N, C-alpha and C positions, 0 to 999 in steps of 0.2 A: 605544596602539594598535600593533599589530605591521603592520610594513612589508607593504606591498602590501594593506592591509585597507582594507575600505570602512565606513562608519559607516550605519546604518539607524535609523530610529526607527519603532517598530511600536507599535500598540493591542492589547492582549490583552483577552479577556472577564476579568470578576474571576475567576471560578474558575480560569482559566489563569494570570493573574497570581499568584494566590495559590500555584498550585503551583511557580512559578518563586521566587517569594518564599521559599517554606518550605523548596525545598531550599537555597539559599543560607543562610538562616538556623539550620538545622541541621547545615550545616558539609560536606554532601555536595557543593556547588560552591562556587568561590572568589568567582563572579559570575554575575548573570543571563546574561551574555555566554555564559559557559562552559555554562549549561544549554542555550541557545538553540542553541549550535553542536553539544553532541552530538544534542539533538532533530534536527537536520537532517541530521546525518550519519546517524543511524538512519534518518531517512525516506527518504534517498536511497540507502540500502543496501537498504530494503525495496522500494522504486520499481524499483532495477535488478533485484531479484529477480523480481518481478512481470513486467517486460519479458524477462527472460530465458526465464520459464514460457510467454510468451504466445508468442515466437519458437519455443520448441521445440514449441509447439503446432500453430503454423502449418506448420512443417517437417514434422511427422507427418502433418497433412492433406495437405499437397503428395506426399508420399511415398506415402500411400495413395491419392490420385487416380492418381499417376504409374504405380502397380501395380494399376489397375483396382478396387480395394477401394471400391466406390460401392454406394450403397443410393438406390433411387427416394426422391424426395423425399415425405414423408408428413407433413403438418401436424399431422394427428390424433394420430400417434405423438410427435411433438415436445410437442404441448401437454399430451398424456396425461403424458409424462415431466417433464415441467415442474412441472405441478400434484401429481405425487407427491414430487418433490423439495421442493416447497413445504412440502407436508403435514408433510414429514420434519422439514425445519428449523423450523417453527411449533410443533410437539409437542415437540420436545426441551428 
C-alpha cells in the first residue's frame, strides 16, 4: 500500500463487482483498487464540474437581479414550462 493511503473495505452489488473483476481480468487494470481509484477520480471531476456550473448559474442569476432583469413570479408559466420539458424528455 502506498504511503499516506487508507484501506477501506467496501461492498458492491454483484453487477458492479463483476465490472470491476472483468476490468482486472481483461488486463485493463492491474487491480480492483486501480479500477476504484479511477472511478473515484472521474466522479470527483464530474462533481466538481457540476458545482462549477451551478455556481456560474447562481452568479448569472445574481447579475440579472443586480441589473433589474426580473420577471414577475408566475407559477403557471413555470409549471407549463416544466411539463413541456418533461414531455420532450420522455418522448426522446
